[in-house]
C-alpha positions as CSV (number, residue, x, y, z in Angstrom):
1,M,0.1,-0.1,-0.1
2,G,1.2,3.3,-0.9
3,R,2.3,6.1,1.7
4,R,-0.3,8.8,2.3
5,T,1.0,12.2,1.0
6,H,1.4,14.5,4.1
7,P,-0.7,17.7,3.4
8,E,1.2,21.1,3.4
9,G,0.4,23.3,6.1
10,M,-1.9,26.3,5.0
11,A,0.5,29.2,5.7
12,E,3.5,27.5,4.2
13,F,1.6,26.6,1.0
14,F,0.5,30.1,0.3
15,D,3.9,31.6,1.4
16,A,5.4,29.3,-1.2
17,R,3.2,30.4,-4.0
18,Q,2.5,34.1,-3.5
19,A,4.6,35.0,-6.5
20,G,2.3,33.3,-8.9
21,Y,-0.9,33.2,-6.8
22,E,-2.7,35.9,-8.8
23,E,-1.8,34.5,-12.2
24,H,-3.1,30.9,-11.0
25,M,-6.4,32.5,-10.2
26,A,-6.7,34.2,-13.5
27,E,-6.1,31.0,-15.3
28,T,-8.5,28.8,-13.1
29,V,-11.4,30.8,-12.2
30,A,-14.2,30.9,-14.6
31,D,-14.9,34.5,-15.8
32,F,-12.2,35.8,-13.6
33,D,-13.0,39.4,-14.2
34,R,-16.7,39.0,-13.7
35,F,-16.3,36.9,-10.7
36,Y,-14.2,39.6,-8.9
37,E,-16.6,42.5,-10.1
38,S,-19.5,40.6,-8.6
39,I,-17.8,40.5,-5.2
40,A,-18.0,44.2,-5.0
41,D,-21.6,44.5,-6.7
42,P,-23.5,44.5,-3.2
43,I,-21.1,47.4,-2.0
44,P,-22.8,50.9,-2.8
45,E,-20.9,53.5,-4.7
46,T,-20.1,55.9,-2.0
47,N,-17.3,58.1,-0.7
48,D,-18.3,57.0,3.0
49,A,-15.4,55.4,5.1
50,L,-17.2,51.8,5.1
51,Q,-15.9,49.2,7.4
52,I,-15.1,46.0,5.6
53,L,-13.9,42.8,6.9
54,D,-12.0,40.5,4.5
55,V,-11.3,37.0,5.8
56,G,-8.5,35.2,4.1
57,C,-7.7,38.3,1.9
58,G,-4.4,37.0,0.5
59,T,-3.1,39.3,-2.1
60,G,-6.2,41.5,-2.1
61,L,-7.7,40.7,-5.6
62,E,-11.0,41.5,-4.7
63,L,-10.2,44.7,-3.3
64,H,-9.5,46.4,-6.6
65,A,-13.3,46.4,-7.3
66,V,-14.4,47.2,-3.8
67,L,-12.2,50.2,-3.6
68,S,-13.5,51.6,-7.1
69,R,-17.0,51.5,-5.6
70,A,-15.9,52.8,-2.1
71,P,-12.7,54.6,-2.3
72,N,-12.6,55.5,1.2
73,A,-13.4,52.3,2.7
74,V,-11.4,50.9,5.8
75,I,-10.4,47.3,5.3
76,T,-9.4,44.9,7.9
77,G,-7.8,41.9,6.2
78,I,-6.7,38.8,7.8
79,D,-4.8,36.1,6.4
80,L,-2.3,33.3,7.5
81,S,0.5,34.0,4.9
82,A,2.9,36.8,5.4
83,G,4.0,36.4,1.8
84,M,0.5,37.0,0.5
85,L,0.1,40.0,2.8
86,G,3.4,41.4,1.8
87,R,2.2,41.4,-1.9
88,L,-1.3,42.9,-0.8
89,R,0.8,45.7,0.8
90,R,3.0,46.1,-2.3
91,T,0.1,46.5,-4.4
92,F,-2.0,48.9,-2.5
93,V,1.0,50.9,-1.2
94,E,-0.7,54.0,-1.8
95,R,-3.6,53.0,0.4
96,L,-1.8,51.7,3.3
97,D,-3.5,54.0,5.8
98,Q,-6.9,52.3,4.8
99,L,-5.7,49.0,5.5
100,H,-5.5,47.1,8.8
101,L,-3.8,43.7,8.0
102,I,-3.4,41.1,10.5
103,E,-1.3,37.8,10.1
104,G,-2.9,35.1,11.8
105,S,-5.9,32.7,11.3
106,Y,-9.5,34.3,10.9
107,L,-10.6,31.1,12.9
108,D,-9.0,32.4,16.0
109,A,-8.7,36.3,15.3
110,P,-11.0,38.4,17.6
111,L,-13.6,40.3,15.6
112,S,-15.4,43.4,17.3
113,D,-19.2,43.2,17.7
114,S,-21.4,45.1,15.4
115,L,-18.4,46.8,13.5
116,Y,-18.5,46.2,9.9
117,D,-20.7,47.3,7.0
118,F,-19.8,44.5,4.9
119,A,-17.5,41.1,5.6
120,M,-16.4,39.2,2.7
121,A,-14.4,35.7,2.1
122,V,-13.2,35.0,-1.4
123,M,-11.8,31.7,-2.7
124,T,-10.6,30.6,0.9
125,L,-13.2,28.9,2.8
126,H,-13.4,25.9,0.7
127,H,-10.5,24.5,3.0
128,L,-12.8,24.3,6.0
129,L,-15.2,21.5,7.0
130,P,-18.7,22.4,7.4
131,A,-18.9,22.6,11.2
132,R,-15.9,25.0,11.3
133,K,-17.6,27.2,8.6
134,T,-20.7,27.4,10.5
135,E,-18.6,28.6,13.7
136,L,-16.8,31.3,11.4
137,Y,-20.0,32.3,10.0
138,R,-21.5,32.8,13.4
139,R,-18.9,35.1,14.2
140,I,-18.9,37.1,11.1
141,R,-22.7,37.7,11.4
142,R,-22.1,39.1,15.1
143,A,-19.2,41.3,13.7
144,L,-21.6,43.0,11.3
145,K,-23.8,46.1,11.8
146,P,-27.4,45.3,12.0
147,D,-27.8,46.3,8.4
148,G,-24.6,44.8,7.2
149,A,-24.0,42.0,4.8
150,Y,-21.6,39.1,4.1
151,I,-20.2,38.3,0.7
152,E,-18.7,35.1,-0.2
153,G,-17.1,33.9,-3.4
154,D,-15.9,30.4,-3.6
155,W,-15.7,27.2,-5.7
156,V,-18.8,25.0,-5.4
157,V,-19.5,21.5,-6.5
158,S,-22.4,18.9,-6.9
159,P,-23.6,17.0,-3.8
160,G,-22.0,13.8,-4.9
161,E,-18.4,15.6,-5.4
162,E,-18.9,17.2,-2.1
163,R,-19.3,13.9,-0.7
164,R,-16.2,12.6,-2.2
165,Y,-14.1,15.6,-1.1
166,L,-15.1,15.3,2.6
167,S,-14.3,11.5,2.4
168,E,-11.1,12.1,0.8
169,Y,-10.3,14.9,3.4
170,H,-10.9,12.7,6.3
171,E,-8.5,10.1,4.9
172,R,-5.7,12.7,4.2
173,V,-5.9,14.0,7.9
174,R,-6.3,10.9,9.9
175,G,-3.8,11.2,12.8
176,L,-2.9,14.9,11.9
177,P,-2.9,17.4,14.7
178,A,-5.3,20.3,14.4
179,A,-6.8,18.7,11.2
180,D,-10.3,20.1,12.2
181,K,-9.1,23.7,12.4
182,G,-8.0,24.2,8.9
183,A,-4.5,23.9,9.4
184,Y,-3.8,22.2,6.3
185,H,-4.2,23.0,2.7
186,I,-6.7,20.4,1.5
187,D,-9.8,21.3,-0.8
188,V,-13.2,20.4,0.9
189,P,-15.6,22.6,-1.6
190,L,-19.1,22.1,-0.8
191,S,-22.3,22.3,-2.8
192,M,-24.3,25.6,-3.2
193,E,-27.2,24.0,-1.3
194,T,-24.7,23.3,1.6
195,Q,-23.3,26.5,1.6
196,K,-26.8,28.5,1.6
197,S,-27.8,26.0,4.5
198,L,-25.1,26.5,6.6
199,L,-25.2,30.2,6.5
200,L,-28.9,30.2,7.3
201,D,-27.9,27.6,10.3
202,A,-25.6,30.3,11.4
203,G,-28.3,32.9,12.1
204,F,-28.4,34.8,8.8
205,S,-32.0,35.6,7.6
206,G,-31.6,35.4,3.8
207,V,-29.0,34.0,1.4
208,R,-29.1,35.1,-2.2
209,V,-26.8,33.9,-5.0
210,I,-25.7,36.8,-7.3
211,W,-23.4,35.2,-9.6
212,H,-22.8,31.5,-10.6
213,A,-20.8,30.0,-13.4
214,A,-18.6,26.9,-14.1
215,G,-18.1,25.9,-10.5
216,S,-17.9,29.3,-8.8
217,M,-20.4,31.2,-7.0
218,V,-20.8,34.7,-5.2
219,C,-23.7,34.8,-2.6
220,V,-24.9,37.6,-0.2
221,A,-26.1,36.9,3.2
222,R,-28.0,39.3,5.7
223,G,-28.5,39.2,9.2
């Protein structure tokens, strides 16, 4: 029997790939430009200093469209990878006074209650198991203002593929420490139906899919 391949740690995986990350996303995300534009669509065009939380912000691909609509927004970005955050700072060097960047896990980072007008997570949560996602969604909902909204853009699969990925995940992490905390770079994409169900279970009152194409979706949840 072949030996199991040890999965890479999450931070180490992205640190090693930050230089080519944006090019990789442009090649693999269907209708790349429209996908990232859709992330910003729920955000109004305004000069107000909106408070926006970006969990798993990476290199900030989604911030181009967000800041084109809300140029004075204040962004709190959380990411495990120092390399990805470094690239974000270089890209948005003229906006550093609007960025509050935290190097760490968004699963553990403290989030202030009722602070944010919008929160978003883009192409990051497909590494988490459903129960861990629900916990995070509850924390995000509490961090939003009463009229705030959560925007998620991510990879989605069919229910059958979801079951296969979850089964493979449990096999790959068997015996590894902190496997249930998203410590390893392993894909566990869920179906659109499951995604919506988890958000509702976390207390959001409504979930609306605003874009969907070729395995990716963007949805908006309101509390």
